[in-house]
C-alpha positions as CSV (number, residue, x, y, z in Angstrom):
1,M,-5.5,-13.2,11.2
2,G,-1.9,-12.0,10.9
3,Y,-0.7,-15.6,11.5
4,V,-2.8,-16.8,8.6
5,G,-1.1,-14.2,6.4
6,Q,2.3,-15.4,7.7
7,H,1.5,-19.0,6.9
8,L,0.3,-18.1,3.4
9,V,3.4,-16.2,2.6
10,S,5.6,-19.1,3.8
11,V,3.7,-21.5,1.6
12,V,3.8,-19.3,-1.4
13,T,7.5,-18.4,-1.2
14,G,8.7,-21.7,0.2
15,F,10.6,-19.8,3.0
16,Q,10.4,-20.9,6.6
17,G,8.9,-18.7,9.2
18,G,11.0,-17.2,11.9
19,R,8.8,-18.1,14.9
20,S,8.5,-14.3,15.4
21,G,5.1,-14.0,16.9
22,A,4.3,-10.3,17.0
23,R,8.0,-9.3,16.9
24,G,11.2,-10.5,15.2
25,K,12.0,-11.8,11.8
26,D,8.8,-13.1,10.1
27,L,10.5,-15.0,7.3
28,I,13.9,-16.6,7.1
29,L,15.6,-16.2,3.7
30,P,18.9,-17.7,2.4
31,N,22.2,-16.1,3.2
32,D,21.1,-14.9,6.6
33,Q,18.5,-12.6,5.1
34,H,14.9,-12.1,6.4
35,A,11.6,-10.6,5.4
36,E,8.7,-9.0,7.1
37,I,5.0,-9.8,6.6
38,K,2.1,-7.5,7.1
39,T,-1.5,-8.6,6.8
40,C,-4.7,-6.6,6.1
41,Y,-7.9,-8.5,6.7
42,R,-11.0,-6.8,5.4
43,V,-13.4,-9.7,5.2
44,D,-14.4,-9.7,8.8
45,Q,-15.3,-6.0,9.2
46,L,-18.7,-5.3,10.6
47,G,-21.2,-3.3,8.7
48,V,-24.4,-1.5,9.8
49,C,-28.0,-1.6,8.7
50,T,-29.0,1.8,7.5
51,V,-32.6,1.2,8.4
52,C,-32.5,0.0,12.0
53,G,-28.8,0.5,12.9
54,A,-28.1,-3.2,13.8
55,V,-24.7,-4.6,13.3
56,V,-24.3,-6.8,10.2
57,T,-21.4,-9.2,9.6
58,A,-19.5,-9.2,6.4
59,I,-21.0,-12.6,5.3
60,E,-24.6,-11.6,5.9
61,T,-26.5,-10.4,2.9
62,E,-29.3,-8.7,4.9
63,C,-29.9,-7.3,8.3
64,P,-30.4,-10.0,10.9
65,N,-32.7,-7.7,12.9
66,C,-35.1,-6.2,10.3
67,G,-34.3,-8.1,7.1
68,S,-33.3,-5.0,5.1
69,E,-30.7,-5.3,2.4
70,A,-29.7,-1.6,2.9
71,V,-26.4,-2.4,4.6
72,K,-23.4,0.0,4.8
73,R,-20.3,-2.1,4.3
74,K,-16.8,-1.2,5.5
75,D,-13.5,-2.0,3.9
76,D,-11.1,0.5,5.5
77,S,-8.7,-1.8,7.2
78,K,-5.0,-1.2,6.4
79,W,-1.5,-2.5,6.9
80,L,0.1,-1.3,10.2
81,I,3.8,-0.7,10.4
82,V,5.0,-0.1,13.9
83,V,8.1,2.1,14.4
84,R,8.5,3.2,18.0
85,T,12.2,4.1,18.1
86,H,14.9,5.3,15.8
87,K,16.6,1.9,16.0
88,E,13.3,0.3,14.7
89,L,13.2,2.8,11.8
90,I,16.7,1.8,10.6
91,E,15.9,-1.9,11.1
92,L,13.0,-1.6,8.7
93,F,15.5,-1.3,5.9
94,D,17.4,-4.4,6.9
95,S,14.6,-6.6,5.6
96,T,15.2,-8.0,2.1
97,Y,11.4,-7.7,1.4
98,F,8.1,-6.7,2.9
99,Y,5.3,-9.0,2.0
100,L,1.9,-7.3,2.0
101,V,-1.0,-9.7,2.4
102,L,-4.6,-8.6,1.7
103,F,-7.8,-10.5,2.2
104,D,-10.8,-8.6,0.8
105,F,-14.1,-9.1,-1.1
106,V,-14.0,-9.1,-4.9
107,D,-17.0,-6.8,-4.9
108,L,-18.0,-5.4,-1.5
109,S,-21.5,-4.4,-2.6
110,S,-22.6,-7.6,-4.4
111,D,-20.2,-10.5,-4.2
112,L,-19.0,-12.5,-1.2
113,D,-16.1,-14.1,-3.1
114,I,-12.8,-13.3,-1.5
115,Y,-9.4,-12.3,-3.0
116,A,-6.3,-13.4,-1.2
117,R,-3.3,-11.5,-2.5
118,I,0.4,-11.0,-1.7
119,W,2.6,-8.2,-2.9
120,R,6.4,-8.1,-2.5
121,V,8.0,-4.8,-1.8
122,S,11.7,-3.8,-1.3
123,P,12.1,-1.4,1.6
124,R,15.2,0.0,0.0
125,T,13.3,2.2,-2.5
126,K,12.5,5.9,-2.4
127,A,8.8,5.3,-2.0
128,F,9.2,3.1,1.0
129,A,12.2,4.7,2.7
130,Y,11.1,8.3,2.3
131,C,7.6,7.5,3.5
132,M,8.8,5.7,6.7
133,I,11.3,8.4,7.5
134,D,8.6,11.1,7.0
135,Y,6.3,9.1,9.2
136,Y,8.8,8.7,12.1
137,H,10.2,12.2,12.1
138,N,7.1,14.2,11.2
139,I,3.8,12.3,11.7
140,R,4.6,10.1,14.7
141,S,6.6,12.8,16.5
142,G,3.6,15.1,16.2
143,S,1.1,12.5,17.5
144,S,0.4,12.1,21.2
145,S,-0.7,8.5,20.6
146,G,2.3,7.3,18.6
147,A,0.0,5.3,16.4
148,P,1.5,2.9,13.9
149,F,1.9,4.0,10.3
150,N,-1.2,3.2,8.2
151,L,-0.5,1.9,4.7
152,W,-3.8,1.9,2.9
153,P,-4.3,-0.6,0.0
154,F,-4.6,1.1,-3.4
155,K,-4.0,4.6,-2.0
156,L,-1.3,6.9,-3.3
157,K,1.5,5.7,-0.9
158,F,0.8,2.1,-1.8
159,D,0.6,2.8,-5.5
160,L,4.0,4.5,-5.4
161,L,5.7,1.4,-4.1
162,L,5.2,-0.3,-7.5
163,S,5.1,-3.6,-5.7
164,D,5.1,-7.0,-7.3
165,L,1.9,-9.2,-7.1
166,I,3.3,-12.7,-6.5
167,F,0.0,-14.4,-5.5
168,Q,-3.7,-14.0,-6.2
169,A,-6.4,-16.5,-5.4
170,R,-10.2,-16.2,-5.6
171,I,-12.1,-18.0,-2.8
172,G,-15.7,-18.6,-3.8
173,Q,-18.7,-18.7,-1.6
174,D,-18.8,-22.5,-2.2
175,D,-15.2,-22.7,-0.9
176,N,-13.8,-23.5,-4.3
177,I,-10.4,-21.8,-4.8
178,T,-9.1,-20.5,-8.1
179,I,-5.4,-19.6,-8.1
180,E,-4.8,-16.9,-10.7
181,T,-1.2,-16.1,-9.9
182,F,1.4,-18.1,-8.0
183,E,4.9,-17.0,-8.8
184,G,7.0,-19.9,-10.0
185,E,3.9,-22.2,-10.4
186,I,1.1,-20.3,-12.2
187,G,1.9,-17.3,-14.2
188,S,4.6,-14.7,-13.2
189,A,4.7,-11.9,-10.7
190,T,3.1,-8.7,-12.1
191,R,4.2,-5.1,-11.3
192,H,1.5,-2.9,-9.7
193,R,1.0,-0.1,-12.2
194,L,0.5,3.6,-11.3
195,P,-3.2,4.1,-12.1
196,P,-4.6,7.1,-14.1
197,L,-3.6,10.2,-12.1
198,S,-7.2,11.5,-12.0
199,K,-7.7,8.9,-9.2
200,Y,-5.9,11.3,-6.8
201,A,-8.0,14.4,-7.6
202,R,-9.7,14.0,-4.2
203,S,-6.9,12.3,-2.3
204,G,-3.3,12.9,-1.5
205,G,-4.0,16.0,0.5
206,S,-1.2,18.5,0.8
207,E,1.3,15.8,-0.3
208,L,-0.1,16.1,-3.9
209,S,-1.0,19.8,-4.0
210,V,-1.3,22.0,-7.0
211,T,2.3,23.2,-6.4
212,A,3.6,19.6,-6.1
213,I,1.9,18.6,-9.4
214,R,3.4,21.6,-11.2
215,S,6.8,20.7,-9.8
216,V,6.6,17.2,-11.0
217,A,5.6,18.4,-14.5
218,Q,8.5,20.9,-14.5
219,H,11.0,18.1,-13.7
220,L,9.6,16.0,-16.6
221,D,9.9,19.0,-18.9
222,L,6.2,19.3,-19.3
223,T,4.1,22.5,-19.4
224,L,0.7,22.4,-17.7
225,Y,-1.9,25.1,-18.4
226,A,-4.7,24.1,-16.0
227,S,-5.3,25.6,-12.6
228,T,-7.3,23.2,-10.5
229,K,-5.9,20.0,-9.0
230,S,-8.3,17.8,-11.0
231,E,-7.5,19.5,-14.3
232,L,-3.8,19.5,-13.7
233,L,-3.8,15.7,-12.9
234,S,-5.8,15.1,-16.1
235,E,-3.4,17.1,-18.1
236,L,-0.4,15.4,-16.6
237,E,-1.9,12.0,-17.3
238,E,-2.4,12.9,-21.0
239,D,1.2,13.9,-21.2
240,R,2.3,10.8,-19.4
241,L,0.5,8.6,-21.9
242,S,1.5,10.6,-25.0
243,R,5.2,10.6,-24.0
244,S,5.2,7.0,-22.6
245,I,6.6,8.1,-19.3
246,A,7.6,5.0,-17.3
247,D,5.9,4.4,-14.0
248,E,9.3,4.2,-12.3
249,V,10.2,7.7,-13.6
250,L,6.9,9.3,-12.6
251,A,6.9,7.6,-9.2
252,E,10.4,8.7,-8.4
253,A,9.5,12.3,-9.3
254,L,6.4,12.2,-7.2
255,C,8.4,10.8,-4.2
256,D,11.0,13.5,-4.5
257,I,8.5,16.3,-4.6
258,M,6.1,14.9,-1.9
259,Y,8.8,14.0,0.6
260,G,11.8,16.2,-0.3
261,A,11.3,19.1,2.1
262,R,9.8,16.9,4.7
263,I,12.8,14.5,5.2
264,S,15.4,17.2,4.8
265,G,17.9,16.9,7.6
266,H,17.3,13.2,8.0
267,Y,19.2,11.9,5.0
268,D,21.5,9.9,7.3
269,D,18.6,7.6,7.9
270,L,18.4,6.6,4.2
271,P,19.4,3.0,3.6
272,S,22.4,2.2,1.4
273,G,21.6,2.6,-2.3
274,V,18.7,5.1,-1.8
275,S,19.7,8.7,-2.8
276,P,18.5,11.9,-1.3
277,P,15.6,13.6,-3.1
278,A,16.2,16.1,-5.8
279,I,13.8,19.0,-5.1
280,W,12.5,21.0,-8.0
281,T,10.6,24.2,-7.5
């Protein structure tokens, strides 16, 4: 389905594909620039009947074996970014943009309508560059499999990208298509906002620890009194709203704290225009 994503981006942006196949420059931009396209396709993931254990496809509303509607759906597909060598790491930052394509169900539990969406991301930002440098030097190097980097839609590392949604269409079960956003044609691109921070109370792992949250607050001249991760995030969110702290400011502080120590010693890999992290303790 990656090719479908590439064709869709080409149609939406008006830029010609680069005949890249699995490798190479996916999209050819003016002035000898190029872009990469990654597709996450969640609408063909197989579920399982919780009564008899039979496999259930995404478009089936009941188990084909026993007729039960007790079906466990899956929607854990993600974007994969392959970086096998140091050269490939540096080449990531040569792209003008990354286009992230997502096909998923509007409501996995009750609705078979599909969203087709495209976000545009600059790889020359702290959120992207720090994340990929950390992946290559720390995560991949410590893995025997050398698996690609997993970028999960609507998780912390995606949210920090503050990407621009340039296309959104709803595909109905009757095959009718409603285009809600099409940059330059219908509406304007919209910036992905940082959600309420309480969302990360059970996610983020060590990257968003109690210590990290306190360090972010300290940099923003905030004083937090709570002790647990959940309470600290709620308190930080209240201060964020009351002081109207911009998403860009908060995201940069989070990136510096999350990745600062982890990418220390690898600042030479940072693309032009991206500064090393300031680490607050």
